[in-house]
Every structure is written in structure tokens, then in C-alpha cells.
C-alpha positions as CSV (number, residue, x, y, z in Angstrom):
1,M,115.4,89.7,75.3
2,S,113.2,87.8,72.9
3,L,109.8,86.5,73.9
4,K,107.9,83.5,72.5
5,I,104.7,81.9,73.6
6,I,103.5,78.4,72.7
7,K,99.7,78.7,72.6
8,G,96.8,76.3,72.6
9,G,98.6,73.0,73.3
10,T,98.4,70.3,76.0
11,V,101.4,70.4,78.2
12,V,102.7,67.0,79.1
13,T,105.3,66.3,81.8
14,A,106.4,63.1,83.5
15,E,103.9,63.9,86.2
16,G,100.8,64.6,84.1
17,E,99.1,66.7,81.4
18,A,97.0,69.8,81.3
19,R,95.9,72.4,78.7
20,A,98.4,75.3,79.1
21,D,100.5,77.9,77.3
22,V,104.2,78.2,77.7
23,L,105.9,81.6,77.8
24,I,109.6,81.7,76.9
25,Q,111.9,84.6,77.7
26,G,115.2,84.3,76.0
27,E,116.6,80.8,76.7
28,T,114.3,79.8,79.6
29,I,110.7,79.1,80.5
30,A,109.1,82.1,82.1
31,A,105.6,80.9,82.8
32,V,103.4,77.8,82.2
33,G,99.6,78.2,82.6
34,P,96.2,78.5,80.9
35,D,95.5,81.5,78.7
36,L,98.7,83.4,79.2
37,D,98.9,86.9,77.8
38,A,101.1,86.9,74.7
39,N,102.5,90.4,75.6
40,G,103.7,90.9,72.1
41,A,105.6,87.6,72.0
42,D,106.1,85.6,68.9
43,V,103.3,83.0,68.9
44,I,103.9,79.3,68.1
45,D,100.5,77.6,67.5
46,A,100.2,74.3,69.3
47,T,96.5,73.9,68.8
48,G,95.6,70.2,68.9
49,A,99.2,69.2,69.8
50,Y,101.2,68.3,72.9
51,V,104.0,70.5,74.3
52,M,106.7,68.4,76.0
53,P,110.2,68.7,77.3
54,G,112.6,68.0,74.5
55,G,114.1,64.5,74.3
56,I,117.4,63.7,75.9
57,D,119.4,60.9,74.3
58,P,121.9,59.6,77.0
59,H,123.9,57.4,74.6
60,T,125.4,58.7,71.4
61,H,128.7,58.3,69.5
62,M,129.4,61.3,67.2
63,E,132.6,61.2,65.2
64,L,133.7,58.1,67.1
65,P,137.1,56.6,66.0
66,F,136.3,52.8,66.1
67,M,137.4,49.6,64.5
68,G,139.7,51.2,62.1
69,T,137.4,53.9,60.9
70,V,135.4,57.0,62.1
71,A,131.6,57.3,62.6
72,S,130.1,59.2,59.7
73,E,127.9,61.4,61.9
74,D,129.5,64.5,63.3
75,F,128.3,66.7,66.1
76,F,126.5,69.2,63.8
77,S,124.8,66.7,61.6
78,G,123.9,64.4,64.5
79,T,122.4,67.1,66.7
80,T,120.6,68.5,63.7
81,A,119.0,65.1,63.0
82,A,118.2,64.8,66.7
83,A,116.4,68.2,66.7
84,V,114.3,67.2,63.7
85,G,113.1,64.2,65.7
86,G,112.4,66.2,68.9
87,T,115.6,65.4,70.8
88,T,117.2,68.6,72.2
89,S,120.2,67.2,74.2
90,V,122.6,64.3,74.0
91,I,125.2,62.8,76.2
92,D,128.0,61.5,74.1
93,F,131.1,59.4,75.1
94,V,134.7,60.3,75.3
95,I,136.5,57.0,74.7
96,P,140.3,57.0,75.2
97,G,142.3,54.5,73.3
98,P,144.4,51.8,75.1
99,Q,146.9,53.7,77.4
100,Q,145.8,57.1,75.9
101,D,145.9,60.0,78.3
102,V,142.3,60.5,79.5
103,M,142.4,64.3,79.5
104,E,143.9,64.3,76.0
105,A,141.0,62.3,74.8
106,Y,138.5,64.5,76.6
107,R,140.0,67.6,74.9
108,S,139.7,66.0,71.5
109,W,136.0,65.3,72.0
110,R,135.4,68.8,73.3
111,G,137.0,70.2,70.2
112,W,134.9,68.1,67.9
113,S,131.7,69.0,69.8
114,E,132.1,72.7,69.3
115,K,130.1,72.4,66.1
116,A,127.0,71.0,67.9
117,A,123.7,72.6,67.1
118,T,122.0,71.7,70.4
119,D,123.2,71.1,74.0
120,Y,125.3,68.2,74.9
121,G,127.4,66.6,77.7
122,F,129.9,63.7,78.0
123,H,130.4,60.4,79.8
124,V,134.1,59.5,79.9
125,A,135.2,55.9,79.4
126,I,137.8,54.4,81.7
127,T,139.7,51.9,79.4
128,W,142.8,51.4,81.5
129,W,144.1,52.2,85.0
130,D,147.0,54.0,86.6
131,E,147.6,57.0,88.9
132,S,147.1,59.4,85.9
133,V,143.6,58.0,85.3
134,R,142.6,58.5,88.9
135,K,143.8,62.1,88.8
136,A,141.9,62.6,85.5
137,M,138.7,61.4,87.1
138,H,139.1,64.0,89.8
139,T,139.7,66.8,87.3
140,L,136.8,65.7,85.2
141,V,134.4,65.7,88.1
142,H,135.6,68.8,89.9
143,E,136.5,71.1,87.0
144,E,134.8,69.8,83.8
145,G,131.3,68.8,85.0
146,V,131.5,65.1,84.2
147,N,129.6,63.0,86.6
148,S,129.5,59.6,84.9
149,F,132.2,57.1,83.7
150,K,131.8,54.4,81.2
151,H,133.2,50.9,81.4
152,F,133.3,48.5,78.4
153,M,133.2,44.9,79.6
154,A,133.6,43.8,75.9
155,Y,136.0,44.5,73.0
156,K,139.0,42.5,74.2
157,N,142.5,43.7,73.1
158,A,141.0,47.2,72.6
159,I,139.0,49.1,75.2
160,M,137.8,46.3,77.4
161,C,138.1,46.8,81.2
162,D,139.3,43.9,83.3
163,D,137.8,43.4,86.8
164,E,140.8,45.2,88.4
165,T,140.1,48.3,86.3
166,L,136.4,48.1,87.2
167,V,137.1,47.8,90.9
168,N,139.6,50.7,90.9
169,S,137.3,53.0,88.8
170,F,134.1,52.1,90.7
171,S,135.9,52.8,94.0
172,E,137.2,56.2,92.8
173,A,133.8,57.1,91.4
174,R,132.2,56.4,94.8
175,E,134.6,58.8,96.5
176,L,133.9,61.5,93.8
177,G,130.1,61.1,93.8
178,A,130.1,60.0,90.1
179,L,127.9,57.4,88.5
180,C,129.4,54.3,86.9
181,T,128.0,53.0,83.6
182,V,128.8,49.7,81.9
183,H,128.5,48.1,78.5
184,A,127.7,44.6,79.8
185,E,129.0,41.8,77.7
186,N,131.6,39.2,78.8
187,G,134.5,40.1,76.5
188,E,136.4,36.9,77.1
189,L,133.4,34.8,76.0
190,V,132.7,37.0,73.0
191,F,136.3,36.7,71.9
192,R,136.3,32.9,72.1
193,L,132.9,32.5,70.5
194,Q,133.9,34.8,67.6
195,Q,136.9,32.6,66.8
196,E,134.9,29.4,67.1
197,I,132.1,30.6,64.8
198,Y,134.6,32.0,62.3
199,D,136.5,28.7,62.3
200,K,133.3,26.9,61.5
201,G,133.0,28.9,58.3
202,I,130.4,31.3,59.4
203,T,131.9,34.6,58.2
204,G,128.8,36.7,57.4
205,P,126.7,39.0,59.6
206,E,124.7,36.0,60.9
207,G,127.8,35.2,62.9
208,H,127.6,38.4,64.9
209,P,124.6,37.5,67.2
210,L,125.8,33.9,67.5
211,S,129.0,35.2,69.0
212,R,127.2,37.5,71.5
213,P,124.3,35.4,72.9
214,P,122.1,36.7,75.7
215,E,124.0,34.8,78.3
216,V,127.2,36.8,77.8
217,E,125.3,40.0,78.5
218,G,123.5,38.5,81.4
219,E,126.7,37.3,83.0
220,A,128.4,40.7,82.6
221,A,125.4,42.6,83.9
222,N,125.2,40.5,87.0
223,R,129.0,40.8,87.6
224,A,128.9,44.6,87.3
225,I,125.9,44.8,89.6
226,R,127.5,42.7,92.3
227,I,130.8,44.6,92.1
228,A,128.8,47.8,92.5
229,E,126.9,46.3,95.4
230,V,130.0,45.4,97.3
231,L,131.6,48.8,96.7
232,G,128.4,50.7,97.5
233,V,128.2,52.7,94.2
234,P,125.1,53.2,92.0
235,L,125.3,51.6,88.5
236,Y,123.8,52.4,85.1
237,L,123.6,49.7,82.4
238,V,123.6,50.9,78.9
239,H,121.6,49.3,76.0
240,T,120.0,46.5,78.0
241,S,118.9,44.1,75.2
242,C,117.8,40.8,76.7
243,I,115.9,38.9,79.3
244,D,119.0,37.7,81.0
245,A,120.3,41.3,81.7
246,L,116.8,42.6,82.6
247,E,116.4,39.8,85.2
248,A,119.7,40.8,86.8
249,V,118.6,44.5,87.0
250,T,115.2,43.5,88.3
251,R,116.6,41.3,91.0
252,A,119.0,44.0,92.2
253,R,116.4,46.8,92.2
254,L,114.0,44.6,94.2
255,E,116.8,44.0,96.7
256,G,117.0,47.8,97.1
257,Q,120.2,48.3,95.1
258,R,120.5,51.6,93.2
259,V,120.7,50.2,89.7
260,Y,119.5,52.0,86.6
261,A,119.1,50.6,83.1
262,E,118.6,51.9,79.6
263,V,117.0,50.3,76.6
264,L,117.5,51.3,72.9
265,A,114.5,52.1,70.8
266,Q,115.7,49.7,68.2
267,H,116.0,46.8,70.6
268,L,112.3,47.2,71.3
269,V,111.1,46.8,67.7
270,I,113.8,45.0,65.6
271,D,114.5,41.3,66.0
272,D,117.5,39.1,65.1
273,S,116.0,38.0,61.7
274,V,117.7,41.0,60.2
275,Y,121.0,39.1,60.3
276,R,119.7,36.4,58.0
277,D,118.8,38.8,55.2
278,P,120.1,37.4,51.9
279,D,121.5,40.9,51.1
280,W,124.8,41.0,52.9
281,R,124.8,44.8,53.1
282,K,121.3,45.0,54.7
283,A,122.3,42.4,57.3
284,A,125.6,44.2,58.0
285,H,123.8,47.5,58.5
286,H,122.3,46.0,61.6
287,V,125.6,44.9,63.2
288,M,125.8,46.5,66.6
289,S,126.6,45.3,70.1
290,P,124.7,43.9,71.9
291,P,123.0,42.5,68.7
292,F,119.3,42.4,68.0
293,R,117.6,39.6,69.8
294,A,114.8,37.1,69.3
295,K,111.2,38.5,69.6
296,E,110.6,37.2,73.1
297,H,113.3,39.6,74.4
298,Q,111.4,42.5,72.9
299,E,108.3,41.8,74.8
300,A,110.2,41.4,78.0
301,L,112.0,44.7,77.5
302,W,108.6,46.5,76.9
303,R,107.4,45.0,80.2
304,G,110.6,46.2,81.9
305,L,110.0,49.7,80.6
306,Q,106.4,49.7,81.7
307,A,107.3,48.4,85.1
308,G,110.0,50.9,85.7
309,M,112.9,48.4,85.8
310,L,114.2,50.2,82.7
311,Q,114.2,53.9,83.2
312,T,115.6,55.5,80.0
313,T,115.6,55.1,76.3
314,A,118.5,55.8,74.0
315,T,119.9,55.1,70.5
316,D,123.6,54.3,70.8
317,H,123.7,56.4,67.7
318,C,126.9,55.4,65.9
319,C,126.7,55.6,62.2
320,F,128.9,53.7,59.7
321,C,128.1,54.0,56.0
322,T,127.9,50.9,53.7
323,P,131.5,51.1,52.5
324,Q,132.6,51.2,56.1
325,K,130.5,48.2,57.0
326,E,132.1,46.4,54.0
327,M,135.4,46.4,55.9
328,G,134.1,43.1,57.3
329,K,132.9,41.6,54.0
330,D,134.8,38.4,54.6
331,D,134.8,38.4,58.4
332,F,131.9,39.5,60.5
333,R,134.4,40.5,63.2
334,G,135.6,43.4,61.1
335,I,132.2,45.0,60.5
336,P,132.2,48.3,62.4
337,N,129.6,48.0,65.2
338,G,126.9,50.6,65.2
339,T,123.5,51.8,64.0
340,G,121.7,55.1,63.7
341,G,118.3,56.3,64.9
342,I,118.7,59.6,66.8
343,E,116.2,61.2,64.4
344,D,113.6,58.4,64.8
345,R,113.8,57.4,68.5
346,M,110.9,59.7,69.7
347,S,108.5,58.7,66.8
348,V,109.3,55.0,67.1
349,L,108.7,55.1,70.9
350,W,105.5,57.1,70.5
351,H,104.1,54.9,67.8
352,H,104.9,51.6,69.3
353,G,104.6,52.8,73.0
354,V,101.9,55.4,73.3
355,G,100.1,54.3,70.1
356,T,99.7,50.7,71.4
357,G,98.8,51.7,75.0
358,R,102.1,50.4,76.4
359,L,103.0,53.9,77.6
360,T,101.0,56.9,78.6
361,P,102.1,60.3,77.2
362,S,103.5,61.2,80.7
363,E,105.4,57.9,80.8
364,F,106.8,58.7,77.3
365,V,108.1,62.0,78.6
366,A,109.7,60.2,81.6
367,V,111.5,57.6,79.5
368,T,112.6,59.9,76.7
369,S,113.7,62.9,78.8
370,T,112.9,63.4,82.5
371,N,114.3,60.2,83.9
372,C,117.6,60.8,82.1
373,A,117.8,64.3,83.4
374,K,117.3,63.1,86.9
375,I,119.7,60.2,86.8
376,F,122.5,62.3,85.3
377,N,121.7,65.3,87.6
378,I,120.6,68.0,85.1
379,H,117.0,68.2,86.3
380,P,115.2,70.5,86.4
381,Q,117.4,72.5,84.0
382,K,116.6,69.8,81.5
383,G,113.7,67.4,81.1
384,S,111.2,69.6,82.8
385,M,108.6,72.4,82.2
386,A,109.6,74.3,85.4
387,V,109.9,78.1,85.4
388,G,113.6,78.9,84.9
389,A,114.3,75.6,83.1
390,D,116.0,75.7,79.7
391,A,113.4,76.1,77.0
392,D,114.2,72.8,75.3
393,L,110.8,72.0,74.1
394,V,108.9,70.0,71.4
395,V,105.5,70.7,70.0
396,W,104.4,67.1,69.3
397,D,101.7,66.3,66.6
398,A,100.3,62.9,67.7
399,E,98.2,62.7,64.4
400,A,101.0,63.3,61.9
401,S,102.7,60.4,60.3
402,R,105.6,59.5,58.0
403,T,107.4,56.6,56.5
404,I,111.0,56.4,57.7
405,S,113.5,56.3,54.9
406,A,117.2,57.0,54.3
407,E,116.0,59.1,51.3
408,T,114.3,61.6,53.5
409,H,116.1,61.4,56.9
410,H,118.7,64.0,58.1
411,Q,121.2,61.5,59.5
412,N,124.5,61.4,57.8
413,V,124.4,57.7,56.9
414,D,123.3,56.0,53.6
415,Y,120.7,53.6,55.1
416,N,118.1,53.5,57.9
417,I,117.5,50.5,60.1
418,Y,113.8,51.4,60.3
419,E,113.5,51.7,56.5
420,G,109.9,51.5,55.4
421,M,108.4,51.7,59.0
422,E,105.4,53.9,59.2
423,V,105.1,55.9,62.4
424,Q,102.5,58.2,63.8
425,G,103.6,61.0,66.1
426,L,106.1,63.6,64.9
427,A,107.9,66.7,66.2
428,K,106.1,69.6,64.6
429,V,108.4,72.3,66.2
430,T,111.5,71.8,68.2
431,L,113.1,74.6,70.4
432,S,116.6,74.5,71.8
433,R,117.1,77.0,74.6
434,G,114.3,79.1,73.1
435,R,115.6,79.0,69.5
436,V,113.4,77.3,67.0
437,V,115.6,74.7,65.4
438,W,113.0,72.7,63.5
439,N,109.7,74.1,62.2
440,D,107.4,71.6,60.4
441,G,109.9,70.7,57.6
442,D,112.2,73.7,58.0
443,V,115.6,72.9,59.5
444,R,116.9,76.0,61.3
445,T,119.9,74.6,63.2
446,E,123.1,76.6,63.3
447,R,126.6,75.2,63.7
448,G,128.1,75.8,67.1
449,T,125.0,77.1,68.9
450,G,124.9,74.1,71.2
451,R,126.2,74.5,74.7
452,Y,128.2,72.1,76.8
453,V,126.2,71.2,79.9
454,K,128.2,70.6,83.1
455,R,126.7,68.0,85.5
456,K,127.3,68.2,89.3
457,P,128.3,65.1,91.3
458,F,125.9,63.3,93.5
459,A,127.3,64.5,96.9
460,N,124.2,64.1,99.0
461,Y,123.5,60.5,98.1
462,W,127.1,59.5,98.5
463,A,127.4,61.1,101.9
464,A,124.4,59.2,103.1
465,Q,125.8,56.0,101.6
466,L,129.1,56.5,103.4
467,R,127.2,57.1,106.7
468,R,125.3,53.8,106.2
469,N,128.6,52.0,105.6
470,E,130.1,53.5,108.8
471,L,127.0,52.4,110.8
472,A,127.4,48.9,109.4
473,E,131.1,48.7,110.2
474,P,131.8,45.1,111.4
475,T,133.0,44.5,114.9
476,P,136.4,42.8,115.0
477,V,136.7,39.4,116.6
478,H,139.4,39.3,119.4
479,R,141.0,36.0,119.8
480,G,143.4,35.0,122.5
């Protein structure tokens, strides 16, 4: 069994930091401590650098069939780009089409993902409801290691959930010990606003944010939170992008409701001025949902992240090349929604978070890795430096810098939404289960070496929740 040792670095976890070495035996961490004996192990020099758990991106879309095309990033190229940036695991999404058999869709995604270079898991979207969907949820939880289900409250006439589907799925997830996640936008309002804006002659990318104002996200976020409250099931909101949704999350958490929320790195640093770029293509490159917001939303999101109201950071990595974006050249409603960023998330967050004093290094580890591992029940296997944990690690050079550009990135897309941004803080070495997959400019990923990670349901929490519900059972009123 191979031995490696990372020597001379400062180990950073979500709990703190200390000067320590990390011994790796095969695929797992064997020891963490100062001045460990190398014992003939291959030495990775981390002098002057941080050693951290590899990043976990809980929101990606590799090879996604969407809006009449397929995302350009596949599981190999996407996980390779992730590794270059210091991310060692992703949780992607299985999204069945309208009325598509859920298990059929799941098997398709599992087939596509066999080429992944680093570890991965899946959320499964519930896009419609009948008895077969209920049975599929049971199979996915009990046999396939899926413990989270996605619900799109947007994209009417495609994958949007109505309230009936939400209630049925949330209720079933509660019984299974699974976590419900939602894309919170009021799809009926979006559909209506899109038509009104198009009818007014606004056909370019600038129409996209006008049709999805913050209020439609805030309304849907609050609705999902209240449905989850009534049904007694925890909730996770993906890509929280605005003050309206953040306020709904904050209110629920302060009331003691178990609500988690994610923010995308790009929503923290890019504002809605990108949609007014005179170059149609550059504006279209930024079309994603929810859209980029006015600057005041960015500051609020940073405060939410600092305060712990937002627990995780992601990318919603969903790449469509320029010719694909041009499908909506004459109608913004036809522009495939999605942006990239899986290679850049860690550096962008370090530069604009740790580099500005908004986040400490330990908080950075929490919001890029550990919190995600805990919420989706793969901690301490992932997101930790514990002995026995998977050796998914990154040697992080806080002094190194680069200028982000499509000319030099490893993502399979012909532009970069961070084009020209200078960032300080880079992955020097990335290890996936003990294998060096990135070494200071040398890409060493191998197709198919990634492993599917099963995630257990949350049985203990749900049992306690059900006991509380039984204790609070109302007393019937007897009337003569």
C-alpha cells in the first residue's frame, strides 16, 4: 500500500489551524500531527502553504440535457477542472424529464458519470408524481445511497413542481429520512413576466433578469420553507441569490426551523450589469437562473455567509458554449441557462473572502467543504482531516496568483464569466483519495478513477422529529 506524507504545512480544518504533517496510507489519512516520521513515504512539500480538506461542490450539472441542448462539460472534463481548482468531490443532479421514469433517468446519469476523475454523488429531482415516483424514492434511499431530492419551483411546462408534487415528495422524504432541496423561483410569475417583457420588444439577455426579479425568488423560498415547516422536514435552498430569499431563510432559522441555504461564488462577486453589455454574446454568457443581482444583494449574501445563515458555497456548474447560447439570439427565453466556475470557486472565495477579511481560513474550509459534508451526511469520510477519512486534500498556496481566463482554464467551455479577474490563493497540489491529480501545473487525472459515494439517510434526526410530533399531537374536541 502506497505511503505519502505532506510535510511542513499548516493544517486548516473547520475547527482551527495548526502546524502539522499529514500521513496518507493508500486512500485514507493515517495520521495528522507535528513532525511525523516519513517512514519512506513519498514526500509532498507544503512548506509555507496550507493543507486543507478538498473542496466539495454540492451543485453541479455535468452533461445535462437542458433547453434543447446538452451541457458541454462531461463528468471527466468537469471533475478534472474541479481538481485543478482544489475541489475533490461533487454532488450532481439526476433530472428526469416530464413523466420520465425516475430510475431510468438515474441509470442514465450513473452511466455518464463512470468517466469521472474524482468522487461524486447525486441528488435526484422529483419533477412529477405518481406511485412509481414514490417507489423510486424508496429504492434510491435504501439501495442507491441517495439522501436528497431536488424540486424545481421554476421552468413551467418542463420540470417545474406544483405544490401537490412538493407536498407529496416532502412527505415521502420525511418518512425516508431524506433531505429536500429546492430551486426557489415562482415559475408561474416567471412565465408571465417573460411573456410580458418579450411582448414589449425586449428580446435580448437584458430581459432575463427583468423576468426573474428578487421577489419571485423570495416568494418561492418562503413558500417552500413554510411547506417544510408544516410537514416537519428539513429543507436546503440551492443558489440563494437575493436579499428576499436570505430574509426568508434567516427568519426560519431564527425560529428554530432546520433550513439550510447555499450561495454560488459567482453571485457573491458578479452583478447584474453584465446583462447590459453591448456585446450580445458576453451578456448571454451570464444567463443563468436565478440571475445576477444588483450590488446590494452581494453585500447581503456575504453577511449571510459570515453570520452562518448561508452554510455552503457552490457553482451550479452548467456550461453551454457560445453557439449553444445563440439558440436564444432573438428571444432571451431560448438562451440555455447556465454558467461555469467549478475550477475557480475556491480561488474566488479565498481572494474575495479570506483575502478581504470576510472569512477566516477555517470558515473558508467550512463553507467550501465541511458544512456540505455534514449537511449531506458524508462527514467525516469527506470534508475532514480525521484519521481514516478519505485523503481528499489540497495543498493551498495563499501567495500564488493568476488571472482567470478561458484561454488557460481547464473547463470545457469557450468563455469564462470571471474573465480577467485576478485572484490570489491557488491549489498547488490536489489529492483525490490519496492520488495526486493536480501538481502545480501538471494535470494527472485519469478517466474513471472517481468513485460514487453513497450517502446514508438521516434516521436519527427524523426519529426525534417524529417523537416530537407525537408529543404535540392535538387533543380532539368532543362536542355533544
